[in-house]
C-alpha angles and dihedrals in degrees: 000000000000090000092055090049091052090048091050091049091050091051092049090048091051091049091049090049090050091049090049091050091049092048090049090058093045126099110282113183137001121270118243135189119239113175110301096347142068122229139182103248092213103043099025091228119144112252123221119194106239120168146064144273121268117198105183124097113263103179114130089263092063107018102082093041099047120005109030098078093033094058094040095050104030097044096040111134094015111135099222136134106188141051124189117214124199104184118062129163108194091203092064131077120245096181097118095050096042093048092049091049090049090055089052092050092247125144122206134221113202133199122240098189118083125206129216098282130124088235088077095056114200091000096063091095095045097084130141097249113207095214097051126081128212095263101101114151111279118201131184098190117150090010093290122112115225135177124205100242094201094062105047138065088224108058112191091235090062089070090058089049093052093047092051091049089055093044090050097048103033088078089070120076090207094064100114098187149305126268103214096191141359125219094331091144094045096124105015146345098261094120097029095110091054092056090049094048092046090054092047093050093049094046092048090051092050092045092053090049096046091126090058103034140018126249102258112208111256120216139187119209112212130196113239091240144131132200143206093280097043110033095179114078092203092058090046090054090052091052091050093049091047091050095047090050100037120126092013137101137212114247121185092345098311133088110250099223106000142078119293097201131039110201124193121204094221125200101157099099104075126172110299093016122139133221091249092053099044115015108028089080090052094055091044091051098045104041110120094019110148099213135056116283124191142144115276088190134002138168117101115204124180103175138026088223094063117060120212115261094192093224091169094067097084089057093054102057113025129088115289090249088063096041101049087255092303095130091048085071110018126065104204131267151229125268114230123256142003099187149345103280112138091358131111114264091244094051115137096211108075114102089197124042139179095075138100127286086217107096089212094057141060113332122228114268111173109098124222137210087258089064094045090053093047092050090053092049093048090050092052099046128044133165115287121235114268112158124201118250096227132113126212090268096046099040093108100041100041127095132177122254112256098246097200131056127226108268121241087232087066093077097173095054093040093053101037105021126233095275108050112201097219123047088203092064113132093228089067091060128084095180128021092252095055117116137180096192125090132160120256118259092212110125093009117136109249106168136065088245092062095252123148125234095256120138111198119214104210095183141002117304113210119300108359130210087249089055091054097045101032090232134035135190120198111240116234112187124325096123116135116258142174097200139003090265087071090063099074094260087281104084146034131255105233135173116246125171091345096309132094116238140163121266111194128226119231115288093028132091142162126095091285096034091243098124119084114227113185092187091070093053092077095038119100111231117243094206122122091248095052096098091046092050092047094051092045088053092049090048091052091049094050090047091053092048091050090054090049094051092048090051091050091051092052090048093050091050093051092045088054089054089056096251122134104229095179136002117255134180108231122203120208123174090342093307121119119222114218117251113255096029090114093243108143100158144357130220119240124220090283093050096252117136112253133177108197096193132356125204121183113222 
């Protein structure tokens, strides 16, 4: 009996040890942006993106059937911490997938831009179209703002889609961030203002709801491209970053209304490339950048006969002294791609083959030499230790010092800076029609029923910004502006301490005053001008009432003289007297004049 008890205790101890080991590998803490680096909010350790892209659907409807076993078996032993997903339906649950990834210690980057596929339901037509600008027709008829969704790169319904993506994934601590758009500015800046406005709307919404949700990092994934006007891809990246950050400011280590992460889909480092050939230009271009920069995709391949050796990996994860300062600026990247979903059958990029090109079907499962080589590289190189310099009380107002300075060879950033004060600056334009300004879609009608694109958070969703910081105050106004039109139509652009910023009207909040907040409508302002505002309002009201009473007195006098001042429809015993008949009143049974109902025509 004693032997059995000892055996049972040994088994229980082994199980406990296994559980402890599993928990130790699991996700422990949300990832936050602080300046140009990512950190684990709980441990303070710098976070490097290290993983790959995964193109198949992983919502609960598809995960168990297709991807669960594939990921568990095919990626077993891979030393990775991030997956990037491209296909997200906000109406579906991702609980099974996200929980499994959390147990594996894997964070997830999700897309917030649908494409024209039935999988996205009503959002399939709410895409950011590259060839359309922001200037869809905006109407304010009947008191409701509407935007023609067929004529703009920022359909109003897209904002609802993005909010629901955030609402869905903010509940998981292993959500790394949201990619708001992918390669939209590949050829030109036609849709640039839509990307910028979409980011601002999402960030304002999260900021206002910081007591219920955390501020998920927002990223843009850029193609590594040039065009006829800008032949140098590095210069084009600088222009895109400057445009995406223009007119904004960094507060407590985060941009107020702009992207937090600039991703580049990189295909310069091909097999047998060198750092000097492929990556030296990247480090020269990005030094001094104030936000996080990383690779949204990487893994050039030019021939099926030559497997990828992933020679760039050592430069992504070692100490700056061993990477020619690359890791002082860059925060890792994602190898492209896991499988064949949405790719041509003869594509060179899948690391696993033998599956379907339909992202809703069977994933690829036959591994390649490319994957074997990547697995070996990931095992050999991991992110170096670089702890944040915050304390519990400074966690949310600390940011790291930018260790590198903008290079003189980067003429655009040297001359204009990374954060350009005016989004109308000529240096942000490639052609005369380019623009970085677009109106907010907050409060805009986006359904046939006349509903707006608001997504209400009834309770807390996962780890909140208040949980991370210990305290949190909702921001009302303060966003930079050039004119009142930059304040969401619900505020004023005023000068304060030498800078122009938004000051919100009652009932509106957010840095650009675009988010409606009913709770503030019934709250008396504590500002110095509140009494003045109240008495001015009362004075206006009394003035209007005086005019009304005077008008009524004049009308009564003229009626007494038998003159018809205005035409009324008079109702008597349910009958309507025709206008212009001269009937102004009717006697009741006692002979007194009575008007039962009075409608002004």
